[in-house]
N, C-alpha and C positions, 0 to 999 in steps of 0.2 A: 390514484392508480393502483391497481391490485398487483402486488409483486409476489404473491404466493404461488409456489410450484410444488406443493406437497413436501415441503422441507428438503427439497433437492435442487441442485443447479439445473437450469433449463438447458435444453438442447439449443444449438444455434438457431434452428428454425423457429422454436418457441420464443426464444429471446428476441429475435428480429420482429416476429409477429407482435409481441408485446409493445415494442417501440413503435411499430406501424400504427397500432391501435391508439396508443397514447397521443401521437402527434396528429395523425390524420383524422381519427374519429373523435377523440375526446378534446381536441383542440388544445393540447398541452402547451402551456406557456414556456418560454425558454428558462425562466427562473425555476419552475417545477422540474423541468428536464434536467437541469444541472444539479438540483438537489438529489434527484434519482441517480445521476451519474456518480455522485460522491460515494455511493454504495454499490457501484457496478460490479466490483470484485465478488460480492456475495452471490451474485446471480449469473456471473459470466460462465459460459460452458467450458472455457479453456482453463482447467484447474491445475495444470502442471506447475511445479515449482521451477522458476526461471533462473535460480541462483547460479547454476553451473552452465547455463546456456549462453553462448556468444553468437550473435548474428552479425554478418557484415552488411546486411541490407540497410539502405537509406531510403527514406521517403522524402522526396523533394516536391513541394507544392509551389506552383508557378501561377502568377497572374500578370497583368500588364505592369503596374507601377509598384507592386509590393507594398502598397499603402493600406490595403483592406483585406480583400478576400483570401489571399494566400497567407497573410499573417494570421488571420482568424482560423483558417483550416489547419495550419501547422500547429497552432496553439491548442486547438481542440484535439487533434490526433495525439499530441504530446500529453495532454491532460488525461485522456482515456488510457493511453499506453502506460503512463505512470501508475494509474490506479490498478492496472493489471500486472505491473512490473515487467512489461514486455520490452526486451532489449533491442530497440530499433532507433536509429538516428533519424531525427526529423528536422528538416530545414525548409526555408522558404526563400523565394527570389522573384524578381520581376524581369520579364523579357525586355521591358523598357522602363526600368526603375527610375524613380524621381527622388534621389537622395537630398536634393535641395529643398524639397517641399516639407513643411512641418518640422524643419530642423533635423531631417533624416529619420523621423519617427513615423509610425503609422498614423492614419487619420484620427485626430483626437476624439471625434464623435464615436468612432468604433472602439477606441481605447476605453472610453467611459462606459459604453454598453458592456464590454467584456469584463471590466472591473466590477460592475454591478452584479454580474452572475458568478464572480469568483474565479475567473480565468484571466490572469493579467498578461497584457502584451505591452505594458508601459515601458519596459526595458528593451523592447525589440528594436532592431535597426533595419532600415531599408537596404536591401541587397540587390545588386545587379546580377542577373544570371550570367554565369561564365562557363566556358567549355569544360573547365576542370571540375565543375559541379556534377558532371554526368559521367557515370561509368556503367559497366554491365551489372552492377549490383544496386542500381538506382531505380526506384519505382517513382515515376513522375505522375503527379496529379495536376493536370492542366486545367485551370479555372478560367483561362482566357481563350479567345478564339485560336484554335490550332494553327490557323494561317499566320498568326503572329509569332509562332515559335521558330527559332533558328534550327537549321538542319541537325546540328549536333545533339539536340535533345532526343532525337529518334534513335540514338545509340543506346538508350537506357534499356534496362531489363524489360520494363513495361511502361507504356505511356497511356494514361487514361484520360479521355476527354470528358471533363466535368463542367464544361462551359455552360453558364446559366444564361442562355441567349434571351429568354423571356424577360429577365431582369435588366439586361444590359444591351438594349438595341443600339447598334453602332458602337458597342464597347464603351458607352457613356455610363460611368459609374456614379450613382448618387452619393453625395458626400454629407448631406445633412437631413436626409429623409429617414428619421428614426424608425418609423413604422416599417418601411421597406427594409431597412438595414436589420431590424430584429427578425423579420421574416427570412431574410437571407441567412442570418446566423442559425436559425432553426434548421434550414435546409443543409447548411454546411455541417452542423452537428450530426444530423442524421447520416450524411455521407461519411463523416469521420467515424461514427459508430460502426458502420458497415465495413469501412476500410480496416479498422483495428481488429474487429472480430474475425473477418476472413483472413487477414494476414496472420493473426495469432494461430488460427487453425492450420494455415499453410506452414508456418514455422514449426509447429509441433509435429506435423507429419513430414517435414522436410520435402514438401511437394507444392511448388508454386502454382500448379494447375488448379488447386483448390481456390486460390485467389483469382487467377485469370479466368477461370470458368464462370465464376460469380459475376465478374465485371465484363464478360465477353463482349457484349454489344457496345461497350464504351471504349474498348481498347483500340487505339489507332496505330500502335506499333508495339511489337514484342520480339525480342531476340534473346530468348532465354531457354536453358535446359529445364527439364522438369524438376531436377534436384536442386534444393537450396543448400548452399555450402554453409556449414556451421560446425561448431565444436562444443 
């Protein structure tokens, strides 16, 4: 994959085009993708130093059981955010969590796939979504059917519907189909890249509309001022 941009950092549009091409045209494997993400800071368009920046924003990723999708997406967003030094809290939860399954841990097949690409969720715990998880500084990424979300979720700053209906007909999640799970992880990674890049732009500009405009057609709830509170 060609990462050269004439010795300069790419613009957001160039950066996302490069990812599009790598995944959709070149058929990039998830192993290659994560090797690239290890060096994402070298090419990221958001070059501001974050040392003195404090954000109160939280990204909460929700699926049904908190056994797979939401754990993976939260880990991906955390992984990329750490590479950029972006100060955002990232958590995951299940609208109908199953803490008694797999001894309160994520699906072991998914744990193993993520371990192989260098993003560990081995220590993650299954969490039941609670009302106190949501406030007006929470950005919700809903990976399950929005009809399964409790009403209090829609008090969040932004709720994005990222439900992969094609993969989960009737909300039936595959637990041991490695090929499908790897495909899903690629899609979740691409979503995570978009989320982190647009959120970093929004934070740097103190303007949440940069983020909401990008995800506009996926937003199912928003109750937020334009300004992002930070110090």
